[in-house]
Backbone as XML, in Angstrom:
<?xml version="1.0"?>
<chain id="A" units="angstrom">
  <residue number="1" name="UNK">
    <atom name="N" x="-51.672" y="98.998" z="17.042"/>
    <atom name="CA" x="-52.465" y="99.896" z="17.853"/>
    <atom name="C" x="-52.692" y="99.282" z="19.224"/>
  </residue>
  <residue number="2" name="UNK">
    <atom name="N" x="-52.662" y="100.143" z="20.216"/>
    <atom name="CA" x="-52.949" y="99.698" z="21.581"/>
    <atom name="C" x="-54.437" y="99.894" z="21.843"/>
  </residue>
  <residue number="3" name="UNK">
    <atom name="N" x="-55.105" y="98.809" z="22.172"/>
    <atom name="CA" x="-56.543" y="98.838" z="22.431"/>
    <atom name="C" x="-56.808" y="98.206" z="23.792"/>
  </residue>
  <residue number="4" name="UNK">
    <atom name="N" x="-57.574" y="98.906" z="24.612"/>
    <atom name="CA" x="-57.984" y="98.373" z="25.914"/>
    <atom name="C" x="-59.501" y="98.319" z="25.936"/>
  </residue>
  <residue number="5" name="UNK">
    <atom name="N" x="-60.040" y="97.296" z="26.575"/>
    <atom name="CA" x="-61.485" y="97.169" z="26.707"/>
    <atom name="C" x="-61.874" y="97.254" z="28.176"/>
  </residue>
  <residue number="6" name="UNK">
    <atom name="N" x="-63.125" y="97.687" z="28.405"/>
    <atom name="CA" x="-63.667" y="97.805" z="29.760"/>
    <atom name="C" x="-62.728" y="98.581" z="30.681"/>
  </residue>
  <residue number="7" name="UNK">
    <atom name="N" x="-62.310" y="99.758" z="30.239"/>
    <atom name="CA" x="-61.393" y="100.589" z="31.003"/>
    <atom name="C" x="-62.167" y="101.320" z="32.098"/>
  </residue>
  <residue number="8" name="UNK">
    <atom name="N" x="-61.718" y="101.162" z="33.322"/>
    <atom name="CA" x="-62.372" y="101.762" z="34.481"/>
    <atom name="C" x="-61.752" y="103.128" z="34.765"/>
  </residue>
  <residue number="9" name="UNK">
    <atom name="N" x="-62.616" y="104.134" z="35.006"/>
    <atom name="CA" x="-62.138" y="105.462" z="35.364"/>
    <atom name="C" x="-62.889" y="105.930" z="36.611"/>
  </residue>
  <residue number="10" name="UNK">
    <atom name="N" x="-62.225" y="106.724" z="37.455"/>
    <atom name="CA" x="-62.882" y="107.179" z="38.685"/>
    <atom name="C" x="-63.984" y="108.189" z="38.383"/>
  </residue>
  <residue number="11" name="UNK">
    <atom name="N" x="-65.001" y="108.180" z="39.207"/>
    <atom name="CA" x="-66.099" y="109.123" z="39.103"/>
    <atom name="C" x="-65.810" y="110.281" z="40.057"/>
  </residue>
  <residue number="12" name="UNK">
    <atom name="N" x="-65.665" y="111.482" z="39.496"/>
    <atom name="CA" x="-65.327" y="112.665" z="40.285"/>
    <atom name="C" x="-66.484" y="113.647" z="40.209"/>
  </residue>
  <residue number="13" name="UNK">
    <atom name="N" x="-66.923" y="114.113" z="41.368"/>
    <atom name="CA" x="-68.019" y="115.085" z="41.437"/>
    <atom name="C" x="-67.591" y="116.253" z="42.305"/>
  </residue>
  <residue number="14" name="UNK">
    <atom name="N" x="-67.610" y="117.455" z="41.747"/>
    <atom name="CA" x="-67.172" y="118.671" z="42.452"/>
    <atom name="C" x="-65.784" y="118.514" z="43.057"/>
  </residue>
  <residue number="15" name="UNK">
    <atom name="N" x="-64.886" y="117.883" z="42.314"/>
    <atom name="CA" x="-63.513" y="117.715" z="42.762"/>
    <atom name="C" x="-63.296" y="116.598" z="43.762"/>
  </residue>
  <residue number="16" name="UNK">
    <atom name="N" x="-64.353" y="115.863" z="44.109"/>
    <atom name="CA" x="-64.245" y="114.766" z="45.080"/>
    <atom name="C" x="-64.404" y="113.447" z="44.341"/>
  </residue>
  <residue number="17" name="UNK">
    <atom name="N" x="-63.429" y="112.560" z="44.507"/>
    <atom name="CA" x="-63.504" y="111.250" z="43.877"/>
    <atom name="C" x="-64.435" y="110.352" z="44.683"/>
  </residue>
  <residue number="18" name="UNK">
    <atom name="N" x="-65.464" y="109.852" z="44.020"/>
    <atom name="CA" x="-66.430" y="108.977" z="44.674"/>
    <atom name="C" x="-65.958" y="107.530" z="44.612"/>
  </residue>
  <residue number="19" name="UNK">
    <atom name="N" x="-66.574" y="106.671" z="45.415"/>
    <atom name="CA" x="-66.163" y="105.266" z="45.453"/>
    <atom name="C" x="-66.593" y="104.514" z="44.185"/>
  </residue>
  <residue number="20" name="UNK">
    <atom name="N" x="-67.569" y="105.041" z="43.473"/>
    <atom name="CA" x="-68.040" y="104.396" z="42.240"/>
    <atom name="C" x="-67.105" y="104.724" z="41.082"/>
  </residue>
  <residue number="21" name="UNK">
    <atom name="N" x="-66.967" y="103.786" z="40.167"/>
    <atom name="CA" x="-66.175" y="103.985" z="38.957"/>
    <atom name="C" x="-67.058" y="103.713" z="37.748"/>
  </residue>
  <residue number="22" name="UNK">
    <atom name="N" x="-66.714" y="104.298" z="36.621"/>
    <atom name="CA" x="-67.438" y="104.055" z="35.372"/>
    <atom name="C" x="-66.497" y="103.349" z="34.404"/>
  </residue>
  <residue number="23" name="UNK">
    <atom name="N" x="-67.094" y="102.633" z="33.447"/>
    <atom name="CA" x="-66.273" y="101.870" z="32.498"/>
    <atom name="C" x="-66.533" y="102.316" z="31.069"/>
  </residue>
  <residue number="24" name="UNK">
    <atom name="N" x="-65.440" y="102.556" z="30.357"/>
    <atom name="CA" x="-65.510" y="102.840" z="28.930"/>
    <atom name="C" x="-65.438" y="101.502" z="28.199"/>
  </residue>
  <residue number="25" name="UNK">
    <atom name="N" x="-66.174" y="101.365" z="27.104"/>
    <atom name="CA" x="-66.147" y="100.101" z="26.364"/>
    <atom name="C" x="-64.772" y="99.847" z="25.751"/>
  </residue>
  <residue number="26" name="UNK">
    <atom name="N" x="-64.265" y="100.814" z="24.974"/>
    <atom name="CA" x="-62.992" y="100.634" z="24.274"/>
    <atom name="C" x="-62.202" y="101.936" z="24.337"/>
  </residue>
  <residue number="27" name="UNK">
    <atom name="N" x="-60.902" y="101.820" z="24.575"/>
    <atom name="CA" x="-59.986" y="102.956" z="24.544"/>
    <atom name="C" x="-58.884" y="102.621" z="23.543"/>
  </residue>
  <residue number="28" name="UNK">
    <atom name="N" x="-58.763" y="103.454" z="22.501"/>
    <atom name="CA" x="-57.799" y="103.214" z="21.426"/>
    <atom name="C" x="-56.627" y="104.178" z="21.578"/>
  </residue>
  <residue number="29" name="UNK">
    <atom name="N" x="-55.411" y="103.619" z="21.622"/>
    <atom name="CA" x="-54.178" y="104.407" z="21.719"/>
    <atom name="C" x="-54.214" y="105.417" z="22.864"/>
  </residue>
  <residue number="30" name="UNK">
    <atom name="N" x="-54.941" y="105.096" z="23.920"/>
    <atom name="CA" x="-55.066" y="105.950" z="25.101"/>
    <atom name="C" x="-55.571" y="107.349" z="24.744"/>
  </residue>
  <residue number="31" name="UNK">
    <atom name="N" x="-56.279" y="107.490" z="23.618"/>
    <atom name="CA" x="-56.749" y="108.793" z="23.159"/>
    <atom name="C" x="-58.216" y="108.813" z="22.747"/>
  </residue>
  <residue number="32" name="UNK">
    <atom name="N" x="-58.710" y="107.754" z="22.116"/>
    <atom name="CA" x="-60.051" y="107.753" z="21.529"/>
    <atom name="C" x="-60.945" y="106.774" z="22.282"/>
  </residue>
  <residue number="33" name="UNK">
    <atom name="N" x="-62.092" y="107.280" z="22.733"/>
    <atom name="CA" x="-63.070" y="106.446" z="23.442"/>
    <atom name="C" x="-64.122" y="105.973" z="22.441"/>
  </residue>
  <residue number="34" name="UNK">
    <atom name="N" x="-64.434" y="104.684" z="22.488"/>
    <atom name="CA" x="-65.492" y="104.133" z="21.649"/>
    <atom name="C" x="-66.510" y="103.456" z="22.555"/>
  </residue>
  <residue number="35" name="UNK">
    <atom name="N" x="-67.747" y="103.921" z="22.472"/>
    <atom name="CA" x="-68.851" y="103.304" z="23.200"/>
    <atom name="C" x="-69.681" y="102.515" z="22.198"/>
  </residue>
  <residue number="36" name="UNK">
    <atom name="N" x="-69.927" y="101.267" z="22.486"/>
    <atom name="CA" x="-70.615" y="100.366" z="21.571"/>
    <atom name="C" x="-72.033" y="100.099" z="22.072"/>
  </residue>
  <residue number="37" name="UNK">
    <atom name="N" x="-72.992" y="100.225" z="21.171"/>
    <atom name="CA" x="-74.394" y="99.951" z="21.479"/>
    <atom name="C" x="-74.985" y="99.062" z="20.400"/>
  </residue>
  <residue number="38" name="UNK">
    <atom name="N" x="-76.115" y="98.456" z="20.720"/>
    <atom name="CA" x="-76.891" y="97.672" z="19.748"/>
    <atom name="C" x="-78.368" y="97.926" z="20.037"/>
  </residue>
  <residue number="39" name="UNK">
    <atom name="N" x="-78.772" y="99.176" z="19.897"/>
    <atom name="CA" x="-80.126" y="99.604" z="20.220"/>
    <atom name="C" x="-80.871" y="100.018" z="18.963"/>
  </residue>
  <residue number="40" name="UNK">
    <atom name="N" x="-82.208" y="99.959" z="19.029"/>
    <atom name="CA" x="-83.008" y="100.415" z="17.901"/>
    <atom name="C" x="-82.801" y="101.893" z="17.642"/>
  </residue>
  <residue number="41" name="UNK">
    <atom name="N" x="-82.758" y="102.679" z="18.711"/>
    <atom name="CA" x="-82.482" y="104.105" z="18.575"/>
    <atom name="C" x="-81.489" y="104.523" z="19.654"/>
  </residue>
  <residue number="42" name="UNK">
    <atom name="N" x="-80.720" y="105.548" z="19.339"/>
    <atom name="CA" x="-79.795" y="106.109" z="20.319"/>
    <atom name="C" x="-80.536" y="107.204" z="21.072"/>
  </residue>
  <residue number="43" name="UNK">
    <atom name="N" x="-80.577" y="107.058" z="22.369"/>
    <atom name="CA" x="-81.268" y="108.014" z="23.235"/>
    <atom name="C" x="-80.292" y="109.085" z="23.729"/>
  </residue>
  <residue number="44" name="UNK">
    <atom name="N" x="-80.814" y="110.208" z="24.187"/>
    <atom name="CA" x="-79.936" y="111.245" z="24.747"/>
    <atom name="C" x="-79.065" y="110.743" z="25.902"/>
  </residue>
  <residue number="45" name="UNK">
    <atom name="N" x="-79.547" y="109.771" z="26.652"/>
    <atom name="CA" x="-78.745" y="109.233" z="27.765"/>
    <atom name="C" x="-77.484" y="108.540" z="27.241"/>
  </residue>
  <residue number="46" name="UNK">
    <atom name="N" x="-77.540" y="107.926" z="26.069"/>
    <atom name="CA" x="-76.357" y="107.296" z="25.479"/>
    <atom name="C" x="-75.328" y="108.350" z="25.074"/>
  </residue>
  <residue number="47" name="UNK">
    <atom name="N" x="-75.814" y="109.456" z="24.519"/>
    <atom name="CA" x="-74.922" y="110.543" z="24.152"/>
    <atom name="C" x="-74.318" y="111.187" z="25.401"/>
  </residue>
  <residue number="48" name="UNK">
    <atom name="N" x="-75.119" y="111.353" z="26.439"/>
    <atom name="CA" x="-74.617" y="111.917" z="27.699"/>
    <atom name="C" x="-73.547" y="111.020" z="28.307"/>
  </residue>
  <residue number="49" name="UNK">
    <atom name="N" x="-73.692" y="109.723" z="28.130"/>
    <atom name="CA" x="-72.717" y="108.773" z="28.674"/>
    <atom name="C" x="-71.339" y="108.995" z="28.060"/>
  </residue>
  <residue number="50" name="UNK">
    <atom name="N" x="-71.267" y="109.098" z="26.749"/>
    <atom name="CA" x="-69.946" y="109.270" z="26.124"/>
    <atom name="C" x="-69.371" y="110.653" z="26.409"/>
  </residue>
  <residue number="51" name="UNK">
    <atom name="N" x="-70.228" y="111.661" z="26.493"/>
    <atom name="CA" x="-69.747" y="113.000" z="26.843"/>
    <atom name="C" x="-69.160" y="112.987" z="28.257"/>
  </residue>
  <residue number="52" name="UNK">
    <atom name="N" x="-69.818" y="112.306" z="29.179"/>
    <atom name="CA" x="-69.306" y="112.186" z="30.549"/>
    <atom name="C" x="-67.983" y="111.437" z="30.578"/>
  </residue>
  <residue number="53" name="UNK">
    <atom name="N" x="-67.883" y="110.371" z="29.805"/>
    <atom name="CA" x="-66.635" y="109.602" z="29.760"/>
    <atom name="C" x="-65.492" y="110.454" z="29.222"/>
  </residue>
  <residue number="54" name="UNK">
    <atom name="N" x="-65.767" y="111.252" z="28.189"/>
    <atom name="CA" x="-64.731" y="112.125" z="27.640"/>
    <atom name="C" x="-64.239" y="113.116" z="28.688"/>
  </residue>
  <residue number="55" name="UNK">
    <atom name="N" x="-65.156" y="113.694" z="29.431"/>
    <atom name="CA" x="-64.777" y="114.669" z="30.449"/>
    <atom name="C" x="-64.036" y="114.022" z="31.614"/>
  </residue>
  <residue number="56" name="UNK">
    <atom name="N" x="-64.555" y="112.891" z="32.108"/>
    <atom name="CA" x="-63.927" y="112.225" z="33.251"/>
    <atom name="C" x="-62.536" y="111.697" z="32.922"/>
  </residue>
  <residue number="57" name="UNK">
    <atom name="N" x="-62.365" y="111.178" z="31.700"/>
    <atom name="CA" x="-61.078" y="110.615" z="31.296"/>
    <atom name="C" x="-60.145" y="111.667" z="30.703"/>
  </residue>
  <residue number="58" name="UNK">
    <atom name="N" x="-60.649" y="112.906" z="30.558"/>
    <atom name="CA" x="-59.874" y="113.997" z="29.974"/>
    <atom name="C" x="-59.362" y="113.629" z="28.575"/>
  </residue>
  <residue number="59" name="UNK">
    <atom name="N" x="-60.262" y="113.095" z="27.764"/>
    <atom name="CA" x="-59.944" y="112.731" z="26.375"/>
    <atom name="C" x="-60.670" y="113.675" z="25.435"/>
  </residue>
  <residue number="60" name="UNK">
    <atom name="N" x="-60.157" y="113.849" z="24.248"/>
    <atom name="CA" x="-60.707" y="114.818" z="23.303"/>
    <atom name="C" x="-61.713" y="114.218" z="22.334"/>
  </residue>
  <residue number="61" name="UNK">
    <atom name="N" x="-61.536" y="112.967" z="21.897"/>
    <atom name="CA" x="-62.348" y="112.406" z="20.824"/>
    <atom name="C" x="-63.016" y="111.102" z="21.244"/>
  </residue>
  <residue number="62" name="UNK">
    <atom name="N" x="-64.280" y="110.950" z="20.862"/>
    <atom name="CA" x="-65.013" y="109.728" z="21.153"/>
    <atom name="C" x="-66.017" y="109.412" z="20.056"/>
  </residue>
  <residue number="63" name="UNK">
    <atom name="N" x="-66.341" y="108.140" z="19.934"/>
    <atom name="CA" x="-67.338" y="107.688" z="18.968"/>
    <atom name="C" x="-68.377" y="106.840" z="19.672"/>
  </residue>
  <residue number="64" name="UNK">
    <atom name="N" x="-69.628" y="107.084" z="19.336"/>
    <atom name="CA" x="-70.735" y="106.255" z="19.781"/>
    <atom name="C" x="-71.138" y="105.424" z="18.571"/>
  </residue>
  <residue number="65" name="UNK">
    <atom name="N" x="-71.024" y="104.101" z="18.682"/>
    <atom name="CA" x="-71.284" y="103.218" z="17.546"/>
    <atom name="C" x="-72.480" y="102.332" z="17.869"/>
  </residue>
  <residue number="66" name="UNK">
    <atom name="N" x="-73.516" y="102.429" z="17.044"/>
    <atom name="CA" x="-74.702" y="101.592" z="17.189"/>
    <atom name="C" x="-74.690" y="100.550" z="16.070"/>
  </residue>
  <residue number="67" name="UNK">
    <atom name="N" x="-74.643" y="99.281" z="16.447"/>
    <atom name="CA" x="-74.588" y="98.202" z="15.458"/>
    <atom name="C" x="-75.971" y="97.747" z="14.996"/>
  </residue>
  <residue number="68" name="UNK">
    <atom name="N" x="-77.023" y="98.274" z="15.588"/>
    <atom name="CA" x="-78.375" y="97.853" z="15.217"/>
    <atom name="C" x="-78.955" y="98.817" z="14.169"/>
  </residue>
  <residue number="69" name="UNK">
    <atom name="N" x="-78.253" y="98.934" z="13.053"/>
    <atom name="CA" x="-78.688" y="99.786" z="11.942"/>
    <atom name="C" x="-78.490" y="99.016" z="10.637"/>
  </residue>
  <residue number="70" name="UNK">
    <atom name="N" x="-79.297" y="99.315" z="9.604"/>
    <atom name="CA" x="-79.145" y="98.590" z="8.338"/>
    <atom name="C" x="-77.820" y="98.891" z="7.635"/>
  </residue>
  <residue number="71" name="UNK">
    <atom name="N" x="-77.358" y="100.147" z="7.735"/>
    <atom name="CA" x="-76.085" y="100.543" z="7.129"/>
    <atom name="C" x="-75.197" y="101.051" z="8.255"/>
  </residue>
  <residue number="72" name="UNK">
    <atom name="N" x="-74.071" y="100.398" z="8.472"/>
    <atom name="CA" x="-73.245" y="100.668" z="9.650"/>
    <atom name="C" x="-72.795" y="102.121" z="9.759"/>
  </residue>
  <residue number="73" name="UNK">
    <atom name="N" x="-72.521" y="102.767" z="8.662"/>
    <atom name="CA" x="-72.055" y="104.160" z="8.716"/>
    <atom name="C" x="-73.085" y="105.069" z="9.387"/>
  </residue>
  <residue number="74" name="UNK">
    <atom name="N" x="-74.359" y="104.703" z="9.313"/>
    <atom name="CA" x="-75.410" y="105.505" z="9.959"/>
    <atom name="C" x="-75.429" y="105.300" z="11.473"/>
  </residue>
  <residue number="75" name="UNK">
    <atom name="N" x="-74.696" y="104.317" z="11.947"/>
    <atom name="CA" x="-74.631" y="104.044" z="13.376"/>
    <atom name="C" x="-73.485" y="104.741" z="14.085"/>
  </residue>
  <residue number="76" name="UNK">
    <atom name="N" x="-72.680" y="105.519" z="13.358"/>
    <atom name="CA" x="-71.539" y="106.220" z="13.957"/>
    <atom name="C" x="-71.904" y="107.653" z="14.293"/>
  </residue>
  <residue number="77" name="UNK">
    <atom name="N" x="-71.508" y="108.099" z="15.493"/>
    <atom name="CA" x="-71.663" y="109.496" z="15.877"/>
    <atom name="C" x="-70.385" y="109.921" z="16.592"/>
  </residue>
  <residue number="78" name="UNK">
    <atom name="N" x="-69.837" y="111.037" z="16.161"/>
    <atom name="CA" x="-68.554" y="111.536" z="16.677"/>
    <atom name="C" x="-68.806" y="112.609" z="17.729"/>
  </residue>
  <residue number="79" name="UNK">
    <atom name="N" x="-67.989" y="112.578" z="18.798"/>
    <atom name="CA" x="-68.075" y="113.570" z="19.872"/>
    <atom name="C" x="-66.686" y="114.126" z="20.146"/>
  </residue>
  <residue number="80" name="UNK">
    <atom name="N" x="-66.625" y="115.442" z="20.334"/>
    <atom name="CA" x="-65.361" y="116.103" z="20.658"/>
    <atom name="C" x="-65.524" y="116.837" z="21.980"/>
  </residue>
  <residue number="81" name="UNK">
    <atom name="N" x="-64.634" y="116.563" z="22.903"/>
    <atom name="CA" x="-64.635" y="117.210" z="24.204"/>
    <atom name="C" x="-63.965" y="118.564" z="24.073"/>
  </residue>
  <residue number="82" name="UNK">
    <atom name="N" x="-64.674" y="119.608" z="24.406"/>
    <atom name="CA" x="-64.126" y="120.960" z="24.329"/>
    <atom name="C" x="-63.577" y="121.346" z="25.691"/>
  </residue>
  <residue number="83" name="UNK">
    <atom name="N" x="-62.278" y="121.203" z="25.845"/>
    <atom name="CA" x="-61.669" y="121.576" z="27.123"/>
    <atom name="C" x="-60.540" y="122.543" z="26.928"/>
  </residue>
</chain>
C-alpha cells in the first residue's frame, strides 16, 4: 500500500487558491484520508476538518480516528464526500 503522511493541499476559496495550505495526517493509496486525534472528546471542529479535507482534496472517503478511547473501535468515525 502507498501511504503518505503530512500531505499538503492548497486552500481554495471561491475558486481562488490562497497562499495558505492545509495538511492531511495520512493519505492511503491516494484515495482515503485519515485524520488522527488523541482527544477526550471529538468536537464538531474535528469533524469539519476532515470534511474540508475531503472536499479540498476531491477525495470520497475519510476516517477520523481518536486514540484516546478505552476501546479503539469506538474512536473510528467514517466520512463520505458527496460530490
